[in-house]
N, C-alpha and C positions, 0 to 999 in steps of 0.2 A: 409768578405768584409772589415771590419775595419782594420784588420791586413795588408791586401794587400795595402790599401790606405795609411796607415802609412809608409809602406816600400817605396812606390813610392814617397811620399812626402819627406821623409828623403833623398832619392837619387836625388831629384830634385834640381833646383837652387833657390827654394823659401827660402827667409830669415826667414820667419815665416809662420805658417799655423794653421788653426783650422778645426776640424771636428765636425759637429753637426748632431746627428741622433735622429730621433723620430720614435718609433715603436708603432703603434696604433692597438688595438684589441677591438672589440666591436660588438654590435648588433644594427640594425636599423629597425624601424617599421613605416609604412605609413598607416594611417587610413582614410577612408571616413566615416563621421559620427563616429560610433563606430565599423564599420566593417573593419577588416584587409584587406587592398588592396594588400600589398606586404611587405615582410621583407627579411632581408639578414644579414649574418654575415660578419664582416669586419676585415681584417688583412693586414695592409699595413706598409711599411717602407719607410721613406724619409731620405736621407743622403745628407747633404750639406757640401761642402768644400770651405774654403776661403784661398787664398794664398796671401802673401805679398812680395813685392820687395822693397828694399831700393834704391831709385834713387837719383841723385844729387838734383833734384827739390823737393823731398819729399818722402813719403811712398805711394807706389802703391799697389792697392788691386783689387781682382776680386773674384767673388763667383759664384758657380753653383751647381745644384743638380746632383748627380751621381746615375745612375740607378742600382739597385741590380742585374739586368739581364745582366749587362756588364761583361767584363773580364779585366784582367790585361792590355792587349794591348789597348783596347778602353779607359780605365781609364787613361792610360799614355798619350795618344794623347789628351784627354780632359784636363789634367793637363798642358800640353805644351801650349795649346791654352789659358788657363786661365793665365798662366804666361806672355804670350805675351800681353793679354788684360790689365794686371795689370800695364803695363807701362803708360797707358793712363788715369788712374783714380788715381790721386795723392791727398794726403792730408798731413797735418802736421804729423810728426812721433809720435807714441805712442807705449807703450809696452803692450803685452798681459799679462793676469793674470799669476802669478808665484806660484809654489807649496807652498811656505811659507805663502802665503796669504790664502790658503784653507786648511791648516794643521788641522784645527779644524772641518773640514767638517763632518757632520753627516746627511745623507739623511733621510727625513721623508718619509718612504715608506708607502703610503696610498693605500691599496688595495681596490677593489670594487667588490662586488658580482653582476656580470652583469645580471644573470637571475632574481634575487630577486629585484634588483633596477628597471629593465625593467617592471617587474610585478607590482611594486608599482606605477609607472607612469600610467600604463593602468588602474589600480584600481581607482586612483585619478580622472582621466578624466571621468570615468563612474559614479562618485559620485557627479558631479556638479549639481547645481540647474537649470536644463533645464525645459523650459515650451514650450507651443505652440507658443509663441512669441519670444523666444530667446533660441538658442541651439548651439551645437558644429557642425561646418561644416566639419572640417577635422583637423588632427594633425599628427605630425611626432615626433618620439622619437629616440634619439641617446644616447646610453650608452656606454662609452668607458673607457679603461685603457690606459694611455699614458706613455710610458717609454722613457725618453730622456737621451742622453749621450753627454757630451762635452769633447773634447780632443784637446790639442794644442801642439805646438812644444816646449814649455817650460817643458813638462812632466806632465801637469795637466790632470787628467782623472776622471771625475765625472759622476755619474748616479743617476737618481731619477725616481719615479713612481708617477703619479698624475691622479686621476679620473677626468673624464670630461663627463658631461651630457648636452644635449640640447633638449629643448621642443619647438616646433613651432606649434602654433594653429591659426586657422581661426574660428571666432565666427560669428554667424548670429543673426540679430535682425530684426523683421518685424512687420508691421501692415497691415491693409486692402489696403493701397495705396503704401507703400514703403518697401524696404528691403535694409539693409546695412551689410557690413562685417567689422569686426574688426580683426586686426592682433596683436598677442601677441607672444613674444618669451622669453625664460628664460634659462640662462646658470647657471650651478651649478656643485657641486662635488657629488651630490646624489639627492635623491627625498625627499624634505620636503613637505609631502602631505598636511598638514594643511595650510602652506603658499600658496601653489599653488591653493588650493580650494578657499581660501579667495580672492586671486588676480583674479582668473578667474571668480568667481561669481560676483565680483565687475565689471569686464569687461563686463560680460553679461548684467548686469543692466545698465552700461554706454551705451551699444549699444541700448538698448530700450529707454533710455533717449534721445539719439541722434536723435531719430525719432520725438521728440516732443519739440524741442528747440525754444526759442525766439532769436532774434538778440542780440548780446552783446551790452549793453549800452555804450555810449561814456562817460567814467568815468574820462578821463583826467589822473591825478595822483591818484593812489590808492594803496591799500594793496593787494598783491598777495601771496597766499599760494601754495607752491610747495610740493605735497604729493605723487608724483609718481617717476618713474625712471628718469624722465626728470631733477630732482634735481641733478642728477649725473653730468650733464654738468656744473652746477654752481661750484660744489666742484672740478671737474677736472680742472677748471680754476685756482684755488689755487694750486692744486697739480702740474700742468704743470709749474706754475711759479717757482717751486722749482726744476725743471729739469735742469741738467747740460747742456744739449743741448741748451735749450732756454736761459739760463744765458750766455753761451759762445757766442751765436749769438746776444746778446743784445736784445732779444725779450721779455724776462721776465719783467713784470712790478714791480718786487720786488727786494729788495737788502738784503743781508744777515745781520742779527742783526739790521735791521731797521724796524720800524712799517710799515705795508703795506698801511697805510693811516695816514694823519696828522689830520684827523677829529675825532670828538667824535663818537664812534661807539656803536652799540647795543651789542649783544653777541660777545665775542671774540672767535676766531677760533684756535683750536689746531688740528694738523694733525699728525697722527702716522702711521708708516708702520708695517705690521705684516708678519711673515713667514706663519702664519696659521690662518684661520678663519673657523669656522664650516661650512661644506658643500660647501666650495669654490672650484672652478675649477682651482684656481691659487695658491694652497698651495705648492709653490716651495721652494727648499732649495738653488738653485742657479739660476742666470738669464741667458739670451742669451749669455753673454760674459764669463760665468763661474765664475762670482763673487758671493760670498755668500750673500744671502739676510738676513737682520737683522731686529729685532724689534727695531725701532728707532723713535725719535721725530723729525719731520721736521719743524713744526711751533708751537710756544708756545705763546698763548695770542696775536695773530696777529703779531708776530715777527718771521720771518724765521730764524731758528737756524741751519739748515743743508740743503745742496744741494746734491742731489744724481742723478744718471743717468747712461747712457751708459759708457762703459770702455773708449771709445775714448774721449768723451767730458770731462769726469771726470779727465782723465790724462791731458788734456789741462788746466784744472782749478787747477791741482795739489791737487786733493781731495784724502784723505786717506780712504780706506775701503768703496768705493762707490759701488753702485749697482742700478739696475732698480727695483723698487718695484713691488711686485706681488699683495699683499693685502694692503688696507689702511683703516684707521678709522678717522672720524671727530667727535670730542666730541659733546655731547648734550649741550643744553643751560640751562637756569635757571628755566624754567617753564614747566609744562606738556602741552601736545598737546591740551588738552581741553581749556586751557587758551588762546592759540594762535588762537583758533577757535571762540573766542568771538567777537562780533561786526560784521561790514560789511567787506567783502573781496571777491575777485575772486579766485576760485580754479580751475585752468586748469587741465583737465584730459586727453585730447587728443589734440596734436598739429599736424599740417601737417609736421612741422619740428621745432625743438628747438635747438638753438646753442648759445654758448658763446665763443667769440674769445679771443685771447691772450691779447687784450686790455681791456677785461672785458665786452665788448658790448654783450648784449643778445637780442635775438629776436625770437619770435615764433608766427605763425599764429594759431588761435584757431579753432579747430574742435568741441570740446566739453569742456565746463567749467561749474562749478556751481557758480552762483552769489548768495552769502549769503547776504541778505539785509532785515533789519527790521524783523528778525526772520524767514524769508522765504528762501527756497533754490530753485533757478530758473535755470533750464538747459538752457544754452545759447551757441551760436556758431557764428563764424565770428569775424572779427577784429583781434587784435594782442596785445601782451605785449612786451615791450622793455625797455631798460635802460642800465646803466653801473653798473655792480655789485660792482666794487671798489668804485664808487661814492655814491652808495646806502647803504654802510656799516652802516651808522647812523641809518637806519631802518631795520637792519638785525637781526633776532631773530630765534633761533633754539629750538626745543622741547627737553625736557629731554630724551624722548624715542628715541631709535635708531632703524633703520631698515636696514637689510642687503640685498644688491643686488649683489649676487655672491661674488666678491672679494672686495666689498666696504661696509663699515658699516658707515652709515650717519644718521643725525637726521631724524626722521620719518616725521616731518613737518618743513619746512623752510619758514618763513614769511619775506617778504621784502616789506617795505613801500616806497612809492614814485615812484613806477613803472608806466610807461606810458601805459595806457590801451586805445587803440583805439577801437571804436565800430562801429556798423552798423545801430544803431538807436538812 
């Protein structure tokens, strides 16, 4: 298929083109309780083609998926349609990645033993601390090997293999009057059994605690500890601010080589990108545009030192050796997690939704939190937390210990003082 598409593209009127193909092979399992309901093997291929035309008003482009069941005639007609559509989607010109930019390419071929990893997930779910009042309702397991290839009209041809796993669970907690369900999902490049058991056992306990909550007190301004995957939203705010697309569109609140705030701050933030993190599903050697991913420092001591992002916006900003990060790390702080857990604070465990926008505004409605007060831990629900991350950097502290969430390695505990905590009592 690829050879035929290349031939058709070279014979077409396209001024430039790209082919992206992903072949996925894996197993899928669907359980009710711990009883297998159904399973299947999966082997699929997706091939997308992007064509470019240079018009007087700018660079036109159009993209579509090409079915492997097609033939030369149908693909040729589809290309002709794409080239016509490209006239009406114009942007400022930019150049695709060139061979000299990827001459040092060395793919990290990460294979996965699909049967053994699948078995490890099943074994892990069967070893959870289930009781009469909290247990597993259902779960789905996906274990895959993804082979991706990038080809363009400049002669670049790259390939890589990346493992991908996804676990989706529904947990039940009940008492004599009520029953609730908690949803949890985990993406990774393998099965970290101990990590999953810890996370899911904590979720089972959280479900039981949710049945016996008090209303969140009206605390006004207070200290909030983020100890779950919701903390990722906070650190994505910083990472997104270093994205070429947001910088070019003047959406980023940061400026290169300038402190992200003129106020005195708590712990200062360092952000690094990585080609590889253990058990990550994003251990890629090149990105969507065929640009090589690097180990790099993006922010140092609250100062953005490098902007990276898509090929298009990186070209507009005249950036050298840019790329879209796959994995990233945020440094730890100066004290251990146990120190941050001293005193009074609110620790949200479950939000109905938690968001941080590009201005740094954060907001989340509380389904379950632990209010730590006077040496007691009280499960609470209702109310919300809100504030502006950038403005709260004076009370921003991170634990020495780090915790990995698939492609992100961040502080295990993030403490922010001065957060607005609205309650219901």
